Residue, then its C-alpha position, 0 to 999 in steps of 0.5 A: m500500500r501507498p499513501g492515498n490507496p483506497v482500503v475497504v473497511e466496514g462502518p463501524t469496525y475495529p478502531g485498531a484497524l482504522e489506526a493501522f490503515e490511517a498510519a499507512g496513509a490509506r484512504l478509507v472506504e466504508i461499507p455499511l452493515d446489515g444483520e450479517g455484517m458487510r453488505a455484498d451489494a455495497l461491496a460490489r459497488a465499491l470494488e467497481r468504483e474505488r478499485p481498492r488495494l485491500i478489503y478488511t472484514i470481521p465476519t464472526f462476532h463483528n467488532p463492535t456490532v457482533a454480527v455473524m456473516g452467513a455462509a452464503r454471504r461469505r462465499e459471495v464476499v470471497a468471490l467478489a474479492e477474487r473477481h476484482g483481484v483484491p486481497l481480503v483480510e479476515d479478522d477472525y479474532l474471537r471464533e472460539v468464544r461462542f454460546g452453542s450455536p454453530i457458526p459458518p466456516p472462516l472466509a479462508s475456507f471458501d478461498g481457492r487461490g490464496n486471496v484471503i489473509h486470515l488473522g486469528s488471536f489468543s488475546k481475547s479467547a485465552l489471555p489478554a497479556l499474551r498479545l499473541g496471534y497468528v496469520v494464515a497466508r500463502g506464497p510470497l505474501r507469507d514470506r513478506l509478512i515474516h520479514l515485516k514481522r521481524v523488522t517491526d518488533t524482532g519477533s514475539t517472545a519465544l517463551l510465551q509462544r512455546a507455552l501456548h503451543r504446549v497448551l494447544v497441543s495438549g487439548a486443554m485449551h478447548a476445555y478452557w474455551k468451553r468453560s469461559s464461553r459458559i461464563y461469558r454467556r451468563r454475563q451477557q444474559v446479566i447485561v441484557a437483563a440490566l439494559r432492560r431494567h435501567f436504560p430508557a425507552g428507545t434504546r436498541w442493542s444487538a447480542a449474538q451467540g458469542g463474543v464479549v460485547l454489546w453494541v448499543q444505540a442510544p435513544s434520540g436526545v442522548s449525546v454519547n460523547a457527553l455521556f462518556e465524559e459523565a460516565i468517567a466521572h462516576g467510575v464507568i467507561f465504555g467504547v464511544g461509538s464515534a471511535f469505530f467509524a472512519r469519519p468520527a462524529d457524535q455517533p449514537f452508539m456505544r460498545l459495552n464489554f462484559a467479559g472481564l467484569p463480575e455480575e454485580q459490577i455489570e449491574r452497577g455500570v449499566a445502572v449508572l449509564g441508564w441514570l445518566m442517559r435519563a438525566q440527559l433526556a430530562m434536560p430542557i431542550g436547547r440546554s447543553a449536556 
């Protein structure tokens, strides 16, 4: 990639990806989402119009909307990328954390020509402090990525890689994923119940059969940016919706992460946010938040 090259991303999407592409000087082209993630019709138009250098997508438990792309949509997206000769980066960061329902195979499984670059991570599904992930790529691209990895950070810690490898080979990680998925499912149920109790009418949210976050749309009249500042003052923090879009604005969305909190803290945090939202809605029209 060179400065000014267009890159297709979802709108919204993972802020870390936006930062990486912006650091490379890319021009971001947002594709709207529906209940299955990236819309194939909008992608097809963008490929014709923009001729991007890269497509970036999170098809499973999308961050932040938690949408899951169906198998037919996955085939269509992979076929579109291949037809236009555009590499497709699949960020499959949290496939292992799911609540029983089957999910479609990775995009890479529909790829017969090595056009899909598959990314995975153990930071969310195992231990955040590991900071270890992996890339599945073929041919010269794989060699180039190995070189870039070496010159960027001289390589990840060999000790942690060996330890993680032993755990994976032993099969113990699968039992851990099942246990943690049960815990996260219970916490998701707790936060959804808390939203119903504490958030004002008109609030909308999406939950999936996996993942560690909820994507919440605040009702009209609530400034999420102002809510963020107020929440910090009360000891509560969340992901501000504007951070997940290529063109930030006071978006009416927030990402709530429930994975690392005990149930009583989830309840308290949602109650605080609900109280602050109701206070905003009760303010006289025209008065600043």
